[in-house]
N, C-alpha and C positions, 0 to 999 in steps of 0.2 A: 542232423544234430547229434550232439553228444549228451548221452545220459548217463548218471551214477546210479548203480543200484546196489543195494544192501540185500542180503540173503539171495544172491544171484545162483547160487548152486543148489539150492533147494528145489522140490517139487514144482512149484510155481514159477520161482526164478528162472529155472534152466528154459522153461517154455518161453518167458518173456524175451529172455536172451536170444534163443534162436528167431524168434519173430523179429526183433530189432534189427538183427544181423541180416536177416533176409531182406528186409526193406533199407539196407545200406546205411544204418546209423552206426555210430560209434559208441560202444559199450565199455564204462569205466566200471568196475566191482571192487568191492571190500570184502577182505577175507581176513580171518583170524589166524591163517596159517600161511606162513611165508613161502611154504612149498607149494602153495596153490597160486602162486603169482605167476601170470603169463603176461607177456609183453609182445603183443601184435598190433599192427597198424589202427585196427578197429577194434580191438579188445583188450584191455588192459587192466590187470589186477593191482591192487594198493592194499598195503597192511593196515589193520587196525586192531585195538584191542579196548573195545569199550570200558571193560570193567576197569583198567588202568588209565582210561581217558587219553589213549594214544590214537592218533589217527595221522595219515601221510596226506597232508593238506594238497599235495600236488593231485590228489584224485579229483579236486574241483576245477581244474585247468579246462576252460572251454564247456564246462557242463551247463547245460540250459534246465535240465529238468531231472530231479531225483525219484527214483521210485524206491520206496522204503518198505522192505518185506521182512526185514530181520526180527526175529523172536522164536524163543525155544518152543517146541512142539508142545501142543497141549495134550497130546495122545501118549503121554507117559503117566504112570502113577503119580498121583498127586501127593506125595509126602509134603512136609509143612516146608522143608528145605526147597523142593522142588516148584512149589507154589511160588516161593519167592524168586526163584530163577526166571519163572514164566513172567512175571512183573517185571522185573530188573532187565531181563534181556531186550523188552520193548522200551523202556522208560531211558535206559542209559545210552543205547542206541541213539535214540532221538534227541537226547540232550547233548550228545557229542556232536552230532551234525549240527545242530542248532547253533553251538559254541563256534565251530569252524566258520560256519556262515557269517557269524555275526563279526567275527575276528578278523576276516580275510576279504578282500575285494574279490568279488565273483559275479557271475552274470545268470545266477540260477534265477528262474522265473516261476518255477512250480514244483511242489512236491505232492507225489501221489503217492498215498500209503494204503497198505493192507490194514483191514480192519475185520471184524467179523458180525455175524448176526447174533452170535452169542449175547450180545448185548440186550437183546429184546425178551422179556418175559415169557416163561413158558406157558402156553395157552393152546387149547384145541380149538379155540372159536374166532380168536382174533386174526385180523389180516394187517401185517405191519408194513407201514410206508416210513419213508426215511424222517418225516417230522414226528413220528411217535414218540412220545416219552414214556410209554410203559415198559420201562426197564425192569430186569430182574432185580433181586436182591443176594444173588449167590456168587461164588467166586468169578465164574466166567465174566458175569456182567462187570463185576469190580475192575477185572483186567482190561476189558475193553474201553470202559469208561476212563481209566488212566492212560490207555494207550493212546485214545483220541486226544485227550487233554495236551499230552506230550507232542502231539503233531501239530494241533490248533495254534501253539504260540508261534510256528513258522510264520504265520501271517503279520505277526509284530516286525519281521524282516521284510515286508510287502511282497511275499510269495503268494501265488495262488495256492491253495490248501484243498487237495481232493482226497476223499478217504472212501475205499470201496469196502463195504461190509461184505465179506465173502462168506457163502454158504457150505454145503458140503461139496467139496471137489471131487468130481469122478475123474480118475485117471488110469491108466493102464501101467504107470511106471511106479506105482506106490500109493500110501495114501488110504483112506478109509474103504474104497473099492475093494482093493487088493485084499484086505482082511475080511470083508463081506463074502467074498467068492470062495474062500476057502472051505468052510463049513459046508456050503451049498453044493461045490464039486464032489464033497464026500458023502452027499445025501443026508446031510446032519443040519441043513440050513432052517431057519425059523424066523419069524419075527420077534420083536421085543416087546414085553408085556402085552398091551392091548392091541399094538400095532396101529393104532390111529393118530399116533404121533406125527405130525406134519414135518417132512425133511424137504428144505428148501435146497436144492441142489444145483451145481452148474458144472458143464463139460470144462475140462481143464482149457481146452483150445479157445473156447468162448471167454473164459476168464483172461487170458492172456491177450486176447484180442480188445478186450474192455480195457485193461491197463493201457495198451496203446492207443486206443480211441480216447481214452482221458488225456493222455500227453498230447495227441494231435489236435484235440479240439479245445485245450487249455481249460479243462473242466475244474469247477471249483464247487465246494461243499460234499455232502453225502450221498453216495449212491448204494443201493444195495445190489450186490454182485451175485445174483441167482437168476436161474432160467425161470422164463414166464409161467411154467406149470410144474409147481411143487407136487410130491407125493406123499401120501403115507408111508410111514416105514413098513406096513404090510404089503402095500403096492410095489414099493421098491424092492423088498425081498422077491415078491412073485416074479416081478419083471427080470430079475437077474437069474432066477432059476428059469424062467422061459426061454431068455436068450441062452443060456447054458444047455438048455435041454434036459434039466434036472428037476427030480420030483421034490417036492414039499411034503412031508408027511410028519414031522416032529412037531410036537406040541410047542405052544409059544415058551420064549423064555422070559422066566419071572423076574422081576426088578432085584428081589431079595437074592437071587444068585448072582446077579451081576455085580451087585453091591458087595458082596462077599469076594468076589473076584478082583474088581478093580476099583474098589473103595469109592471116593467122593468121584472119581472120573467118570462112574457110570451115568452121571446127568448127561454127557454127550450122547447116549444112546437114546435115553427116555424123553429128553426134553423135546418140546413141540415149538416150532416157529413156522409159521405160514407167511412168507415174507415176500412182498410185491416187487416188481421188476419194471413197473410202469414209468418210474422216473428217467431210468436211463434209456428205455424204449423211446420216450418223448425226446429224447436229444438225437434220436434216429439211428441209434445202435441196434444193429440187425444180429439177432442170436444165429449160429448156425444149426443148434440144437436146442429147440424149444421144446421137445417131448423127451421123456425119459427113454421109451424103448429105442429109438434111433440113436440116441446118444450111447447107450448100452451096447448095441450092436456095433457101432463104430469102434468102441473101445476094447470089446471082446472078440472082435474080428469074425463075426458070425453073419 
């Protein structure tokens, strides 16, 4: 099978590309840098510039499935300009793909898009399933709603549309975990605020497998991309320290301090979403890492 991937060189995209190539699929990927275009029999790059509406339409040749991961990172300070970039990077890329599919003959049957659990309301008590309509009223919720809306319209082209709402991705190659372990390694680690906020996480290899599973089983609709056993921020911090064999004795990091350092982005550290993985499990997806400590041991090589 030939798949087209946006965001192929990012943290999650790289993992998915490796998995697809291991399973003898052909990968076409889109890049905004002409220097990053590679042309191999099973791995081909194509140029696009979503802001200018430019796309090399030959990227669609023989493609049956699109995996859509493109979008500016939310882990940078949210200035008003950058907030606009976060939204536009998701909407513009979706719109450009939609236009290309609409205007050119193709054999694409499915689009599997990244989304985020940030759509759900901050809550210490709720357990969120895919049919929940308890959405937040903050910037992140607005981003995810617009993001999903831009992907939903692919159904007008008779594609199967699958959206994976991704939780906290644990990886040893970057992302949140890399930032979390830095102060803990120095003996300066601590939880944020009360530490009771729920962190619905997923090991990066399980996330890549879930995207692959969605393509192989032609899934449609929304699925939460989180491990079965979420943890509180306090439990996550303690588990990292335990796996690294480091002490935790610093006081909790107060919300106002992180608000001063990060601005509005501090929400990422203090919001609580307890998210269920039952729907994807009911499709017979099997997690390799259901529990936090084995996942951390695998990633931190202990």
